[in-house]
C-alpha positions as CSV (number, residue, x, y, z in Angstrom):
1,M,15.7,30.0,-33.7
2,V,13.7,28.1,-31.1
3,Q,14.8,24.5,-30.8
4,K,12.0,22.0,-31.1
5,W,11.3,20.1,-27.9
6,N,10.8,16.3,-28.2
7,Q,8.6,14.9,-25.5
8,A,9.7,11.7,-23.8
9,P,7.3,8.8,-23.2
10,E,5.1,9.2,-20.1
11,N,6.3,7.9,-16.8
12,T,9.9,7.5,-18.0
13,L,12.9,9.0,-16.2
14,E,13.5,11.6,-19.0
15,S,9.9,12.7,-18.9
16,L,9.9,13.0,-15.1
17,Q,13.2,14.8,-14.9
18,H,12.1,17.5,-17.4
19,A,8.7,18.0,-15.9
20,I,9.8,18.3,-12.2
21,Q,12.2,21.0,-13.2
22,V,9.9,23.2,-15.3
23,N,6.7,22.8,-13.1
24,D,5.8,22.7,-9.4
25,G,6.0,19.0,-9.4
26,I,4.9,15.8,-11.1
27,E,2.1,13.2,-11.1
28,F,2.9,9.6,-12.0
29,D,1.5,6.1,-11.8
30,L,2.7,3.1,-9.7
31,R,1.8,-0.6,-10.0
32,L,3.0,-3.6,-8.0
33,T,5.0,-6.2,-10.0
34,S,4.7,-10.0,-9.6
35,D,7.8,-9.9,-7.4
36,K,6.2,-7.2,-5.2
37,E,8.3,-4.2,-6.5
38,L,6.9,-0.8,-7.4
39,V,7.1,0.2,-11.1
40,L,5.9,3.3,-13.0
41,H,3.2,2.2,-15.4
42,H,-0.3,3.5,-16.1
43,D,-2.1,0.8,-18.0
44,A,-3.5,-2.4,-16.7
45,D,-1.9,-4.3,-19.5
46,I,1.8,-3.9,-20.3
47,S,2.2,-1.1,-22.8
48,V,4.5,-2.6,-25.4
49,P,3.7,-4.1,-28.8
50,A,1.9,-7.4,-28.4
51,S,4.6,-9.2,-30.3
52,K,7.2,-8.2,-27.7
53,R,5.4,-9.4,-24.6
54,P,7.4,-12.1,-22.8
55,H,4.4,-14.3,-22.1
56,P,0.7,-14.6,-23.1
57,V,-0.7,-12.9,-19.9
58,K,-0.9,-9.2,-20.7
59,W,-1.5,-7.7,-17.2
60,T,1.2,-5.5,-15.9
61,E,1.1,-7.0,-12.4
62,N,1.8,-10.5,-13.8
63,H,5.3,-9.4,-14.9
64,T,8.5,-9.2,-12.8
65,L,10.3,-5.9,-12.3
66,D,13.2,-7.2,-14.4
67,E,10.8,-8.0,-17.2
68,L,9.3,-4.6,-17.1
69,T,12.6,-2.6,-16.8
70,S,14.1,-4.6,-19.7
71,F,11.5,-2.8,-21.9
72,G,12.5,0.6,-20.4
73,F,9.9,1.0,-17.7
74,L,11.1,2.7,-14.5
75,S,11.2,1.3,-11.0
76,F,10.2,3.6,-8.2
77,E,13.5,3.0,-6.5
78,A,15.4,4.0,-9.6
79,M,13.3,7.1,-9.9
80,L,14.0,8.2,-6.3
81,S,17.7,7.4,-6.7
82,D,18.0,9.9,-9.6
83,P,19.8,13.0,-8.4
84,I,17.6,15.4,-10.4
85,I,14.4,13.9,-9.1
86,R,15.6,13.7,-5.5
87,S,17.0,17.2,-5.4
88,E,13.9,18.8,-6.9
89,W,11.5,16.8,-4.8
90,R,13.4,16.8,-1.5
91,D,15.3,20.1,-1.5
92,K,13.3,22.5,-3.8
93,G,9.8,21.9,-2.5
94,K,8.4,20.1,-5.6
95,M,5.2,18.1,-5.2
96,G,4.9,14.4,-6.1
97,C,1.3,13.1,-6.8
98,V,1.5,9.3,-6.6
99,E,-1.4,7.6,-8.3
100,L,-1.7,4.0,-7.0
101,K,-3.1,1.8,-9.6
102,R,-5.5,-1.1,-8.8
103,P,-4.9,-4.2,-11.0
104,H,-7.5,-5.5,-13.5
105,P,-9.7,-7.9,-11.5
106,K,-8.3,-10.9,-13.5
107,A,-4.7,-9.9,-13.0
108,L,-2.4,-11.0,-10.2
109,Y,-3.5,-9.3,-6.9
110,G,-6.7,-8.3,-8.8
111,G,-9.1,-9.9,-6.3
112,G,-12.0,-10.1,-8.7
113,V,-14.7,-7.5,-9.2
114,F,-16.1,-7.8,-5.7
115,G,-12.9,-8.6,-3.7
116,K,-13.1,-5.4,-1.7
117,K,-10.8,-6.7,1.1
118,Q,-8.2,-7.7,-1.4
119,H,-8.5,-4.3,-3.1
120,I,-8.0,-2.5,0.2
121,S,-5.1,-4.7,1.2
122,H,-3.4,-4.3,-2.2
123,I,-3.4,-0.5,-2.1
124,S,-2.3,-0.6,1.5
125,D,0.7,-2.8,0.6
126,M,1.6,-0.3,-2.1
127,M,1.5,2.6,0.4
128,V,3.7,0.7,2.8
129,K,6.3,0.0,0.1
130,A,6.2,3.6,-1.2
131,D,6.4,5.0,2.3
132,A,9.6,3.0,3.0
133,L,11.3,4.2,-0.2
134,L,10.2,7.8,0.2
135,D,11.5,7.8,3.8
136,E,14.7,6.2,2.8
137,H,15.3,9.0,0.3
138,G,14.3,11.8,2.6
139,I,11.2,13.0,0.7
140,P,9.2,15.3,3.0
141,H,5.6,14.2,3.9
142,E,4.2,17.6,2.8
143,N,5.6,17.1,-0.7
144,T,3.7,13.9,-1.4
145,V,0.1,12.8,-1.8
146,Y,-1.2,9.3,-2.6
147,Y,-4.4,8.9,-4.5
148,A,-6.3,6.3,-6.5
149,F,-9.5,5.4,-8.2
150,H,-10.4,3.3,-5.1
151,N,-13.5,3.7,-2.9
152,G,-11.6,2.0,0.0
153,M,-8.8,4.6,0.1
154,K,-9.6,5.6,3.7
155,A,-9.4,2.0,4.8
156,S,-6.2,1.4,2.8
157,A,-4.5,4.5,4.4
158,K,-5.6,3.3,7.9
159,L,-4.3,-0.2,7.3
160,S,-1.0,1.0,5.9
161,K,-0.5,3.5,8.9
162,T,0.8,6.0,6.4
163,K,1.5,9.5,7.7
164,R,1.5,11.0,4.2
165,P,-1.4,12.8,2.7
166,W,-3.9,10.8,0.6
167,S,-7.2,11.2,-1.3
168,N,-9.6,9.4,-3.6
169,L,-9.9,10.3,-7.3
170,T,-13.3,11.4,-8.4
171,P,-15.3,10.6,-10.4
172,Y,-14.6,7.0,-9.8
173,I,-13.4,5.0,-12.8
174,P,-13.1,1.2,-12.3
175,P,-9.9,-0.7,-13.2
176,F,-11.8,-2.9,-15.8
177,G,-14.0,-2.5,-18.9
178,T,-13.5,-0.8,-22.2
179,Y,-12.7,2.9,-22.5
180,Y,-16.3,3.7,-23.2
181,T,-17.8,1.6,-20.3
182,K,-15.2,3.2,-17.9
183,R,-16.2,6.7,-19.1
184,M,-19.9,5.8,-18.7
185,R,-19.5,4.7,-15.1
186,G,-17.3,7.8,-14.4
187,T,-20.0,10.0,-16.0
188,L,-22.7,8.5,-13.8
189,H,-20.6,9.2,-10.7
190,F,-19.9,12.7,-11.9
191,L,-23.6,13.5,-12.4
192,T,-24.6,12.3,-9.0
193,T,-21.7,13.9,-7.0
194,P,-22.0,17.7,-6.6
195,L,-18.7,19.5,-6.2
196,A,-19.6,20.7,-2.7
197,R,-20.2,17.1,-1.7
198,L,-17.0,15.9,-3.3
199,I,-15.0,18.4,-1.2
200,R,-17.0,17.7,2.0
201,T,-16.7,13.9,1.6
202,N,-12.9,14.0,1.1
203,R,-12.5,16.4,4.1
204,D,-14.7,14.4,6.4
205,A,-12.9,11.1,5.5
206,G,-9.6,12.6,6.5
207,A,-8.3,13.2,3.0
208,S,-5.8,16.0,2.5
209,M,-7.1,17.3,-0.8
210,A,-9.8,16.7,-3.4
211,P,-8.8,15.6,-6.9
212,C,-11.5,16.1,-9.5
213,A,-12.3,16.3,-13.2
214,V,-12.2,19.7,-14.9
215,E,-15.7,19.2,-16.1
216,Y,-17.0,20.3,-12.7
217,F,-15.9,23.8,-13.7
218,L,-16.6,24.0,-17.4
219,P,-19.8,24.4,-19.4
220,P,-21.9,22.6,-20.5
221,Q,-20.9,19.7,-18.1
222,N,-20.9,21.9,-15.0
223,V,-24.6,22.6,-15.4
224,I,-25.8,18.9,-15.4
225,T,-24.5,17.8,-12.1
226,L,-26.7,17.8,-9.0
227,G,-26.3,20.7,-6.6
228,R,-24.8,24.1,-7.3
229,R,-22.8,24.6,-10.4
230,G,-19.0,25.0,-10.4
231,G,-17.2,27.6,-12.4
232,L,-13.8,29.3,-12.8
233,K,-14.9,33.0,-12.5
234,G,-17.2,35.3,-10.7
235,E,-19.6,34.3,-7.9
236,R,-19.3,30.6,-8.7
237,I,-15.6,30.4,-8.0
238,R,-15.8,32.7,-5.0
239,R,-18.4,30.4,-3.5
240,I,-16.2,27.3,-4.2
241,N,-13.2,29.1,-2.6
242,A,-15.2,29.9,0.5
243,H,-16.3,26.3,0.7
244,Q,-12.7,25.1,0.3
245,G,-11.2,27.5,2.9
246,G,-7.8,26.5,1.5
247,F,-8.6,22.8,1.1
248,P,-6.7,22.0,-2.1
249,I,-8.6,21.0,-5.3
250,Y,-6.4,19.3,-8.0
251,V,-8.0,19.5,-11.4
252,W,-7.3,17.4,-14.5
253,P,-6.8,17.9,-17.3
254,A,-5.6,21.5,-17.2
255,N,-5.7,22.1,-20.9
256,L,-3.7,25.0,-22.2
257,G,-6.8,27.0,-23.1
258,K,-8.1,26.9,-19.5
259,E,-4.8,26.7,-17.6
260,H,-4.7,30.4,-16.7
261,D,-8.2,30.4,-15.4
262,I,-7.8,27.2,-13.4
263,L,-4.7,28.6,-11.6
264,D,-6.2,32.1,-11.2
265,A,-9.3,30.4,-9.6
266,G,-7.2,29.0,-6.8
267,L,-7.1,25.4,-8.2
268,T,-4.0,23.2,-8.8
269,G,-3.8,22.0,-12.4
270,L,-2.4,18.8,-13.9
271,T,-1.0,19.6,-17.4
272,D,-0.1,17.3,-20.3
273,C,2.1,20.1,-21.8
274,S,5.5,20.7,-20.4
275,D,6.9,22.1,-23.6
276,P,9.4,24.9,-22.6
277,N,8.5,26.7,-25.9
278,M,4.9,27.1,-24.8
279,T,5.2,30.5,-23.2
280,W,2.1,32.2,-24.6
281,L,-1.2,30.5,-23.8
282,P,-4.1,30.2,-26.3
283,S,-6.2,32.2,-23.8
284,G,-3.9,35.2,-24.4
285,H,-1.8,35.1,-21.2
286,L,1.9,34.7,-20.4
287,R,2.4,31.2,-19.1
288,W,3.9,30.8,-15.6
289,T,4.5,27.2,-14.7
290,R,5.7,27.4,-11.1
291,P,3.2,29.5,-9.2
292,A,4.0,27.7,-5.9
293,T,7.8,27.1,-6.0
294,L,8.6,30.3,-8.0
295,P,5.9,32.5,-6.5
296,L,5.0,36.0,-7.8
297,D,4.3,38.9,-5.4
298,A,1.5,41.4,-6.2
299,Q,3.7,43.6,-8.3
300,Q,5.1,40.7,-10.2
301,R,1.6,39.3,-10.8
302,N,0.6,42.6,-12.3
303,L,3.6,42.6,-14.6
304,L,2.7,39.1,-15.7
305,K,-0.9,40.2,-16.5
306,S,0.4,43.2,-18.5
307,A,2.3,41.0,-21.0
308,T,1.3,41.0,-24.6
309,Q,2.1,38.4,-27.2
310,S,4.7,40.8,-28.7
311,N,6.6,41.6,-25.4
312,H,5.9,38.4,-23.3
313,Q,9.3,36.9,-23.9
314,N,11.0,40.0,-22.4
315,I,8.7,40.0,-19.4
316,L,9.2,36.3,-18.9
317,K,13.0,36.8,-18.9
318,Q,12.7,39.6,-16.5
319,L,10.5,37.7,-14.1
320,H,12.8,34.6,-14.2
321,E,15.7,36.9,-13.3
322,E,13.9,38.7,-10.4
323,V,11.6,36.1,-8.8
324,V,12.9,34.4,-5.7
325,P,12.2,30.6,-5.3
326,W,10.0,29.8,-2.3
327,S,12.9,27.8,-0.8
328,E,15.0,30.9,-0.8
329,C,12.4,33.4,0.5
330,D,12.9,35.0,3.8
331,N,10.1,35.0,6.5
332,E,9.0,38.5,5.5
333,R,8.4,37.5,1.9
334,K,6.8,34.2,2.7
335,T,4.4,36.0,5.1
336,A,3.5,38.6,2.4
337,L,2.9,35.8,-0.2
338,V,0.7,33.8,2.1
339,E,-1.4,36.8,3.2
340,M,-1.9,37.7,-0.5
341,W,-3.0,34.1,-1.3
342,K,-5.3,34.0,1.8
343,S,-7.1,37.1,0.7
344,K,-7.4,36.1,-2.9
345,W,-8.6,32.6,-2.4
346,Q,-10.3,32.8,1.1
347,W,-8.0,30.4,3.0
348,S,-9.4,30.0,6.5
349,D,-6.3,29.2,8.6
350,S,-4.1,32.0,10.0
351,T,-0.9,33.0,8.2
352,A,1.2,31.8,11.2
353,S,-0.5,28.4,11.2
354,I,0.0,27.9,7.4
355,L,3.7,28.8,7.6
356,E,4.2,26.6,10.6
357,R,3.0,23.6,8.7
358,S,5.3,24.1,5.7
359,S,8.9,23.2,5.8
360,H,11.7,25.6,4.7
361,A,11.7,24.4,1.1
362,S,8.1,23.4,0.7
363,P,5.4,25.9,-0.2
364,P,2.2,25.7,2.0
365,W,-0.1,22.7,1.4
366,E,-2.8,25.1,0.3
367,A,-0.5,26.6,-2.4
368,I,-1.7,26.6,-6.0
369,R,0.5,24.4,-8.2
370,L,1.0,23.3,-11.8
371,L,2.0,19.7,-12.0
372,G,3.2,17.6,-15.0
373,H,0.7,14.7,-15.6
374,R,2.6,11.4,-16.0
375,G,5.8,13.5,-16.0
376,S,5.8,15.7,-19.1
377,G,2.3,14.5,-20.3
378,K,0.5,11.4,-21.4
379,T,1.7,9.9,-24.7
380,S,0.4,7.5,-27.4
381,R,0.1,3.7,-27.1
382,P,2.1,1.6,-26.8
383,V,4.1,3.8,-24.5
384,L,7.4,2.0,-25.3
385,R,7.9,0.5,-28.7
């Protein structure tokens, strides 16, 4: 009998520990506390019942780290000190996508709606603090990317002098307003920013990848943006792959029904489902949640594709017994894998150059990954009760 999996609240240690082990990595949210410490928290206001808030001001940044951790929220330092997180991230090539959250304009450090210099400085300060902790715990640069809904990301990265990869989340969603006004502004940005321009703008700015909404690839939304349409199959994805040339695109949300197509299209997906019992996708495919850190060669990919709902558990077991983690692959196998990926997704750099840039444990920067969104997936509000 299959044991039911109970999902832990988002951005908690339990949620992150689980997700980083079953996927290629994790995405999580950082905010700066009133005493200038980094804490994992998504929302602009503290996500606990209103009756439990320690004082009338609801903004997360207006609370100390001790106040937030007393509710069960996790400090970034405590996260990095956890042996499971540290081992997976540092030693097994897992990816950490660090979303840096701008405060509400009225919150501490918020800077108001038009305080661009303050916004740039705030994100820069967060990068400096995060860099120091990541360096202290030995997290490789190629296993990390910073991003934010922040139009000044290039300026923040320059000011912080970070050597780690960074990018700007698109479409832009401001840190203020109701759910609907935020979505409306995000939709307007989406409509006027073609996918090709999104990739080009990030690359030209010095960003290391392009995060974007899945709507760029799915009908009917993909037909209403300016410029050429995106897609997950056929000529549309071949054209996108050629435009990428290996420049990574991280897509959210990677819903279960489209997860297979997203990964097969050469795109990294952020999933809200890290349920270990989800082994057969609604699309009719065997699920493989570690395409980068537990990579399949051509023969193993064919075996994966041959699975049926009735035999997929046996095939999954066989693959887990046979597949060699990237961190344990010899040079010959790594070379064969990169050449297969280059051919399938039109990566432009040479195999030697790609392998030279990746460390022993870390898959290539171009590698296609599945990452746990906010750890094991977003959860209901309030996050902690």
